[in-house]
N, C-alpha and C positions, 0 to 999 in steps of 0.2 A: 408408568409415568407419562409415556407418550400419549396414551389414551386420554389422560387428564388434561394435558396441554392442548390436544386437539379439541376436546370438549370445551375448554375455557375459551379458545380462539373462536369456536363456533358461537358461543354465547355472546362474545364481544361483537362479532359481526351482526348477530341478530338484534342486538340492542346498541347500535352504533351511537345514537344520540346520547343515551344515558351514560355510556362508558366514556364518550368524548368529554361530557361535562365533568365526570369524575377525574379524568386525566388532567384536564385543564385546571380544575380546582387544586389538585395536588401540585401541579406545576407552579401555580401562583403561590401556594404556601411555601414551596421549596425556593422560589425566586425571592420571596420576602426574607426567608431565613438566610439565604445565600448573600443577599445584599448586606445584611447586618454582619454576617461573618466576614465578608470582604472588608468592610470598614474596620471591624475589630482587629483583623489580622494586620492590616496596614498601619492602623493607629498604634497597635502594640509594638510594631517594629520601630516606629518613630520614638516612642517612649523608651524602649529598650536601648536603642542606639544612643540616646541622650544619656541614659544612666550609665552606659559603658564608656563614655568619654566626653563629658560636657566641659564647658568652659565657664570659669568664674572670674569676674573682675572684682578686685579688692581696692577700694578707694581709701587713701590714707589722709589723716588729718594734716592741717597746715603746719603744725609744729614738728612734723616728721623730718628727720635728717638721715643722711646715708649711713651714719654711725649705727643707727638702729636697725638697718636692713638685715644683717646676719642673724640677729636675735629674732627678728620678726619671721624670717624664713624658717628658722628652726622651730618656732612655736606653731606656725601654720603646718609644717610638715608633720608635726606630732599629732595634729588633730585628725588627719585622714590620709587616704591613699591617693597620693598626688603623683602624676606622671611627669609634669614639667611646670616650672615656675619662672616667670620672666618679669623683671622690674622695668616699669615704664615711667620715666621721669615726666614731670609736667611740661618740660621743654619739648621732649620727644612727642608728647601727646598733642601739643599745640602745633608743632610742625606737620604732623600727620593730618591734623584737622585742616590746616591751610592747604595742604596738598589735595585732600579729598573735596574740599569746598572751594574750588578755584573761582567760582562765580561770586563767592562772598568774601574774597580775599581783601577787598577794599575795607570792608567792615572790620575784619580781623586786625588790619594794620592800625586801626584807630585805638585799639586796646592799650591802655597804659600799663597794665600788669596782666600777667598770665592768670586767668581765672580757674584753670584746670588743676586738679589735684594730682599728686604722685599716685601711682597705682601699681598693683601686682596682678599679673594675668596668670592664672593657674589652670592647668588641664588635669581634670580628675580621671581616674582610671575606671573603676567600676563600682556601682552601687546597686543594691537590690531594688530600690524603689525611689520615687521622687521625694517621699517623706524623709528618707535617709539623707538625701542631698540638702533638703531644707534644714535638717538638724545640723549637718556639717556647716552650712552657711551661717546659721545662727551662732555656732561656736566661734567662727571667725569674726563675726560682727561684735562679739562680746569682748574682743581684744581692745585694750584702751587706746591704741594708736589707730584703729580702724574707724573710718567715718561711715562707710556704707559698703554693701556687698550687692553685686548685680550678677544674676545667673539665669536670666530669662524667666524669672518666676512669674512675671505678669502674663506673658503669652502662654507659657507652659501650664500655669494654673488654670487659665481659661480653657485651654485645650482639654485638660483633664476633666473639667466640669462638663464640657460638651460631651466628652467621651462617656462619662458616667450617666449623663442624661440620656444619651443615645442608647446606652446599654439597657437602662430600665425600660425605655420605649421599645427596644428590640425584644426584650423578654415578653412584654405584653402583646406586641403585634404577632410574634411567633406563636405564642400560646393560642391567640384568637384564631389565626389561620390554621393551626393544627387541629383545633376543635371543629372548625368548619369543614376541613378536608375529611376528617374522621366521620363527621355526621353524613356528608354526601356519599362517601364510600360505603358506609354501612347501609344507607337507604338504597343505593344502586344494587348492592348484593341482595337486599330484601326483595326488591322488585324483580330481579332476575330469578330469585328462588320461587316467588309466587307465579311467575310465568311458566315455570317448570314443575309446579306443585303436583300435577297429575303424574308426570314422569317419575317424580320422587316417590310418590305413593306406590306406584307399580314396582319400582326397584325394591322398596321395603317388603312388598308382598312376596317377591321372588327370593328374598333372603339377602339382599345387599346390605353390607355393613354400613355403619354411620360414617366410617372413614372413607369408604368408596363414594358415598353420596356427597360428602363435604369437600373432598379433594379438588374437584373442578372449580368450586367457588374460591377455595384458597389460592389456587393457581391464578385464577382471574384477578383476585385482589393483589397478588404479587406482581402480575404484569402491569396492572393499573398503576401501582406505586412506582415500579421501575421506570415505566414510560413517562410518568409525571415528573420524576426526578431528572431524567435525561432532558426532557423538554425545558424544565425550569432552568437548568444549568446552561443549556444552549442559548436561551434568551439572555441570560446574564452575561455569557461570553460575548455575544454579539454587541450588547449594550456597552460592555467594558471596552472593547476595541473601538467602538464608535466614539465614546466619550474621551478615551485616552488619546485618540488621534486628534480630536478637537482641542484638547488641552495642549498637546505637543505643538500644534500649529500656532496657537494663539499666545502661549505663555513660555515657550521653550527658551526664548532669549532673555527672559526675566527670572524665571524660577525653575529649579530643577525638581521635577516630579518623579519620584521613584515608587510608582504605584504598581503593585504586583497582583496577579490573579491568585485565586485560591490554590493552596498547595494540593498535591495529588492525594495526600492523606485526608484532607478536609473534604475533597470531592468524593472520595470513596465512602467516607462517613455519611455524607449527604445522600448519596445514592442508596446506601444501606438503610438509612433512616426513612427515606421515601418508600422504599420497598416494604419495610416493616409497617409503615403507616397503612399501606394498602391491605396488607395481611391482617393487621389488627382491627381495621374497620370491618373486614369480612368476619373475623372471629367474633366480634361483639354482636354483629347482626345474626349470625347463625346460632350463637348461644341463646339469644332471645327467641328465635323462631323454633329451634329444635330442642325445646325443653322436655 
């Protein structure tokens, strides 16, 4: 095995430019894949955290009275898994609005009557998907005393649309870069083989097996894939810290960003995938050459 590694390293040194192009191409492919995986992992956490404890506001009709509250709570509790339920009267809501909008308090004082509805604020426990939350919200809205239901469906629906669009784009981009990296890896091995064709013929004449001939090329492909994966992840890590520090400095006082890097499991899968990519490109090339 040591002989094969030394031979592969010697081939890489003798064809530095071709191997550098291959490693950079693989690293670009890994970088593109890693960017999409980073987005998917963080976006999935946002969706999962919402599904595990979102908030729903139930706005009640004008003819609602406090006598109806016990029955309403019982009916809402029967519809889904609810962690907490709080009744907010329209008077409480208006007072809170005045407190939050101190600059517009003069306008609020001119109101002859309270335009806000009575409401129930509920905190749900856990749902498998956003579709289940939508179904639960529709069941609540179907109650005759309920005027409207608000659970962030607007921004969350748009976020899911962007998420799905990004997912389709990600699959297409990852497939394209995978094929490009595979093509360049295969052609690099092909050129390396033709540069050693006379040596390969001599080895065949003296009785060398096909495994002995192919092994250095396979090791070379594995090294190219491994180095390409490490380089791609290193570029992503540097970019991640650079962007994250900029976000923290500019928006930390306004929005809380909980953006995490790829998990160790995903990193290991990426490195394994890039290593396999280098080997597979070599395998396809040698399969065509050594028929």
